[in-house]
C-alpha positions in Angstrom: -27.7 26.2 -55.7 -24.5 24.3 -56.7 -22.5 26.4 -54.2 -24.9 25.4 -51.4 -24.7 21.7 -52.3 -21.0 21.8 -52.2 -21.0 23.2 -48.7 -23.4 20.6 -47.4 -21.1 17.5 -47.2 -18.3 19.6 -45.7 -20.5 20.5 -42.7 -21.1 16.8 -42.0 -17.4 15.8 -42.0 -15.8 14.4 -38.8 -15.0 17.2 -36.3 -11.4 18.4 -36.2 -9.3 20.5 -33.9 -11.0 21.6 -30.7 -14.3 20.1 -31.8 -12.7 16.7 -32.2 -10.9 16.9 -28.8 -14.2 17.9 -27.1 -15.9 14.9 -28.7 -13.1 12.6 -27.6 -13.3 13.9 -24.0 -17.1 13.5 -24.0 -16.9 9.9 -25.2 -14.2 9.1 -22.6 -16.4 10.5 -19.8 -19.2 8.3 -20.9 -17.2 5.1 -20.9 -14.8 5.8 -18.0 -17.3 5.2 -15.2 -18.6 1.9 -16.5 -15.0 0.7 -17.0 -14.1 1.8 -13.5 -17.0 -0.2 -12.2 -16.3 -3.3 -14.3 -15.1 -6.3 -12.2 -13.5 -7.8 -15.3 -11.5 -4.6 -16.0 -10.5 -4.3 -12.3 -9.3 -7.9 -12.2 -7.3 -7.4 -15.5 -5.6 -4.3 -14.1 -4.8 -6.0 -10.8 -3.3 -9.0 -12.7 -1.1 -6.7 -14.7 0.0 -4.9 -11.5 0.8 -8.2 -9.8 2.9 -9.4 -12.8 4.8 -6.1 -12.8 5.5 -6.4 -9.0 6.7 -10.0 -9.6 9.0 -8.8 -12.4 10.5 -6.2 -10.1 11.2 -8.9 -7.4 12.6 -11.3 -10.0 15.0 -8.8 -11.5 16.0 -7.0 -8.3 18.2 -9.3 -6.1 18.5 -8.5 -2.5 21.6 -6.8 -1.4 23.8 -7.9 1.5 22.4 -6.8 4.8 18.8 -7.3 3.9 16.4 -8.9 6.3 14.0 -11.7 5.6 10.4 -12.2 6.5 10.7 -15.9 7.3 13.0 -17.5 9.9 16.0 -15.9 11.5 15.8 -13.5 14.3 12.2 -12.5 13.8 10.6 -16.0 13.9 10.1 -15.7 17.7 8.1 -12.5 17.3 5.5 -14.1 15.0 2.6 -13.6 14.6 3.4 -10.0 14.4 2.1 -6.7 12.9 4.0 -5.6 9.9 4.0 -1.8 9.9 4.5 0.0 6.6 4.4 3.5 5.2 1.9 4.7 2.6 3.5 4.9 -0.8 6.3 2.5 0.2 4.3 -0.7 0.6 3.6 -1.7 -3.0 6.3 -4.4 -3.2 5.4 -6.2 0.0 3.3 -9.0 -1.6 6.1 -10.1 -3.8 8.7 -10.2 -1.0 6.5 -11.9 1.6 7.0 -15.7 1.7 4.6 -17.8 -0.4 2.2 -20.0 1.5 2.9 -18.1 4.8 -0.5 -16.7 5.9 -0.8 -12.9 5.8 -3.8 -10.7 6.4 -3.5 -7.0 5.3 -5.7 -4.0 6.1 -6.7 -2.1 2.9 -8.5 1.2 2.9 -12.2 1.1 2.0 -11.8 3.8 -0.7 -12.6 3.0 -4.3 -8.9 3.7 -5.2 -7.7 1.0 -2.8 -9.9 -1.7 -4.4 -7.2 -2.5 -7.0 -4.7 -2.9 -4.2 -7.0 -5.4 -2.5 -7.5 -7.4 -5.7 -3.8 -7.4 -6.3 -3.2 -8.9 -2.9 -5.6 -11.7 -3.7 -3.3 -12.6 -6.6 -0.6 -13.4 -4.1 -2.9 -15.4 -1.8 -3.0 -12.6 0.8 -6.3 -11.9 2.5 -7.5 -8.3 2.5 -9.5 -6.7 5.3 -11.1 -3.4 4.3 -11.1 -0.6 6.8 -9.1 2.3 8.0 -7.2 2.0 11.3 -5.0 5.1 11.3 -7.2 7.6 13.2 -5.7 10.3 15.3 -7.9 9.3 18.2 -8.0 5.6 18.8 -11.1 6.0 21.0 -13.1 7.3 18.0 -12.4 4.8 15.3 -15.3 4.7 12.7 -17.4 1.6 12.6 -15.5 0.2 9.6 -12.1 0.8 11.2 -13.2 -0.9 14.5 -14.5 -3.9 12.6 -11.2 -4.2 10.6 -9.1 -4.0 13.8 -11.2 -6.8 15.4 -10.7 -8.9 12.2 -6.9 -8.3 12.4 -6.8 -9.2 16.1 -8.6 -12.5 15.3 -6.1 -13.2 12.6 -3.2 -12.7 15.0 -4.9 -15.0 17.5 -5.1 -17.6 14.8 -1.3 -17.4 14.3 -1.3 -15.3 11.1 0.9 -12.2 10.5 -0.9 -9.1 9.6 0.2 -6.0 7.6 -1.0 -2.5 8.2 -0.2 0.9 6.9 0.9 3.1 9.8 0.2 6.6 8.6 -3.2 8.1 8.0 -4.6 8.3 4.4 -4.2 11.9 3.1 -2.9 12.9 6.6 0.7 13.7 7.5 2.9 11.2 5.6 5.5 9.3 7.6 3.7 10.0 10.8 2.0 7.0 12.4 -1.6 7.1 13.6 -2.9 5.5 16.8 -4.8 2.8 15.1 -1.8 0.5 14.6 -0.7 1.1 18.2 -4.2 0.2 19.4 -4.0 -3.1 17.5 -0.7 -3.9 19.2 -2.3 -3.1 22.6 -5.4 -5.2 22.0 -3.5 -8.2 20.6 -0.4 -8.2 22.7 1.6 -8.8 19.5 4.6 -6.8 18.5 4.9 -4.1 15.8 7.5 -4.9 13.2 8.7 -1.8 11.3 9.3 -2.9 7.7 10.7 -1.1 4.6 11.4 -2.3 1.1 13.4 -0.3 -1.4 14.8 -0.7 -4.9 17.7 1.1 -6.5 15.7 1.8 -9.6 12.5 3.8 -8.8 10.3 6.7 -9.7 9.0 8.9 -6.9 5.7 10.7 -7.6 6.7 14.0 -6.0 3.2 15.5 -6.3 1.5 12.7 -4.5 0.7 13.4 -0.9 2.7 10.4 0.3 5.5 10.6 -2.2 4.4 7.3 -3.7 7.4 5.3 -5.0 7.0 3.2 -8.2 9.7 0.5 -8.0 11.3 -0.4 -11.3 12.8 -3.7 -12.4 16.5 -4.6 -13.2 18.1 -3.0 -10.1 18.9 -4.0 -6.5 16.5 -4.4 -3.6 16.6 -4.4 0.2 14.3 -5.3 3.0 14.8 -3.9 6.5 13.0 -4.9 9.7 13.4 -2.8 12.8 13.4 -4.0 16.4 10.0 -5.3 17.6 7.8 -2.8 19.5 5.4 -4.0 22.2 2.5 -2.1 23.7 1.3 -3.0 27.1 -2.3 -4.1 27.5 -2.8 -1.4 30.2 -1.1 1.4 28.2 -2.8 4.8 29.0 -3.1 7.7 26.6 0.3 9.1 27.3 2.0 5.7 26.8 0.0 5.2 23.5 1.3 8.5 22.3 4.9 7.5 23.2 4.5 4.2 21.3 3.0 6.1 18.3 6.1 8.3 18.2 8.3 5.2 18.7 6.9 3.4 15.7 7.1 6.6 13.6 10.8 6.9 14.4 11.5 3.2 13.9 9.7 3.1 10.5 11.5 6.2 9.3 14.8 4.6 10.4 14.0 1.3 8.6 13.1 3.3 5.4 16.3 5.3 5.5 18.3 2.1 6.0 16.6 0.3 3.1 17.5 3.2 0.8 21.0 3.4 2.1 21.5 -0.3 1.3 20.2 -0.2 -2.3 21.9 3.1 -3.1 25.3 1.9 -1.8 25.8 4.7 0.7 28.0 4.2 3.7 
């Protein structure tokens, strides 16, 4: 009897080893989804991301040879369509001039919601949609609405920003959506790249996402404007798609060359 009583309390003790890890995982699964859906949590994370991006900008001075979003040689091409690559666009809000209107297309995926919230912290308007389809004639309903909203913003004199490559498609290869926007609006595509000397590349991510780190050097490069004629046929659209792909890759390579000090 005494032996049985002695064993009783031990069986009620907190789980240890594998049992404890399983309990922790079970608990995390239960709270993860409510946290992910919490507007308060999302806003808090977006605020932290915005502060981090500002820190990178503040501690990473522009190197000689960098371009600027405002004034200079590019003023005559505004409003324009700022073209960026996936995984290389995260610093754009911090480098874009304050109080200069900008509207950015952001994917409708749940993962991209944090990006949209972060843009709001910089006073940048987010339009949700996906405009990078392979076939511009078959944009989904959300993508078509987003392109119409961006066209209206350009007509109102606002610059717009758009990711050129297709989500989870071929990285560093532009889709036709951004070319279609240029054709519809008559406004030029501006290939833009931003790089920092201190960075961490997530090699396993599909787009080689780059996490820019503070206390280094930074560079902004803007390629020559690319116009798309209003009557461009399918063959011309494909040529322009290849042109913006080449121009964006060249701008990206130049930005990294500047911050890494290569000749």
